[in-house]
C-alpha positions in Angstrom: 78.0 77.2 102.2 79.6 78.4 105.2 77.7 78.8 107.7 78.5 82.1 110.4 77.5 81.7 112.8 73.2 81.7 111.7 74.8 83.5 108.4 74.8 81.7 105.6 77.8 82.8 103.3 79.0 81.1 100.0 82.4 79.9 99.5 84.9 80.7 96.4 88.2 82.0 96.7 88.9 84.7 99.8 87.5 87.8 99.0 86.3 91.8 100.6 82.8 91.9 101.1 80.5 93.5 102.9 77.7 91.5 104.7 73.8 92.1 105.0 72.3 90.1 107.1 69.0 90.5 109.7 69.0 94.0 109.6 73.1 93.8 110.0 75.7 95.5 108.2 79.5 94.7 108.7 81.3 97.5 106.0 83.4 94.7 106.0 84.2 91.2 106.1 86.3 88.1 104.8 86.3 84.3 105.5 89.3 83.1 104.8 91.0 79.2 106.4 88.7 79.3 108.4 89.3 82.7 110.6 87.3 85.9 109.8 88.2 88.7 109.5 85.6 92.2 110.4 86.1 96.1 109.1 84.2 99.4 109.5 85.4 102.1 107.9 85.3 106.2 108.0 85.4 108.8 106.0 84.6 111.0 108.8 86.1 114.8 109.7 86.4 113.4 113.2 88.6 110.3 115.0 87.4 107.2 115.3 86.7 105.8 119.1 85.6 102.5 121.4 82.0 103.1 120.2 82.9 102.2 117.5 85.2 98.9 118.5 82.0 98.0 120.8 79.6 98.3 118.1 80.9 96.4 115.2 81.9 93.8 118.2 78.2 93.6 118.8 76.7 93.2 115.8 79.5 90.0 115.2 77.9 88.4 118.7 73.9 89.5 117.7 75.0 86.4 114.0 76.5 84.3 116.3 81.1 84.3 115.6 83.2 85.3 116.9 86.1 87.2 114.9 88.9 86.2 114.9 90.0 90.0 113.4 88.9 93.5 113.4 90.3 96.4 111.3 89.4 99.5 111.4 89.9 101.9 108.8 89.4 105.9 108.7 90.3 109.1 107.7 91.4 111.7 110.7 92.7 108.8 112.5 91.7 107.5 116.3 90.9 108.1 119.6 93.5 107.3 121.9 91.5 104.8 124.2 91.7 102.7 120.4 95.5 103.0 120.0 96.0 101.0 122.9 94.1 99.4 121.7 96.0 98.0 119.0 96.9 94.8 119.1 96.9 91.8 116.7 93.9 91.0 116.8 92.8 94.7 116.8 93.9 96.4 113.3 94.3 100.2 112.7 94.5 102.1 109.6 94.7 105.6 108.5 95.5 108.2 105.6 99.9 107.6 105.9 99.8 104.2 105.9 98.3 104.8 102.1 99.9 107.7 101.2 102.9 105.4 99.1 100.0 104.7 97.4 99.9 107.2 96.0 
């Protein structure tokens, strides 16, 4: 087992999953080679705003860890403010990123 903050995770081959602990849900959770990646997926008609990023980071803080990267997936894109946050730690994906898979 692996402890991430105060949350026990079963260590196995890397797989993406949801994380539920202490009444907190994180849509996407991956722990691989000592790195933690978390994410949110929103399939709504409005853009993801900075509040979604802040809430996700607050959830991580409440669970006792700091993620190495945050991945956000949005049907409708991102606010300008979130777009400016994009870097090697904040990863943004919208439908255009997946067009070639269709």
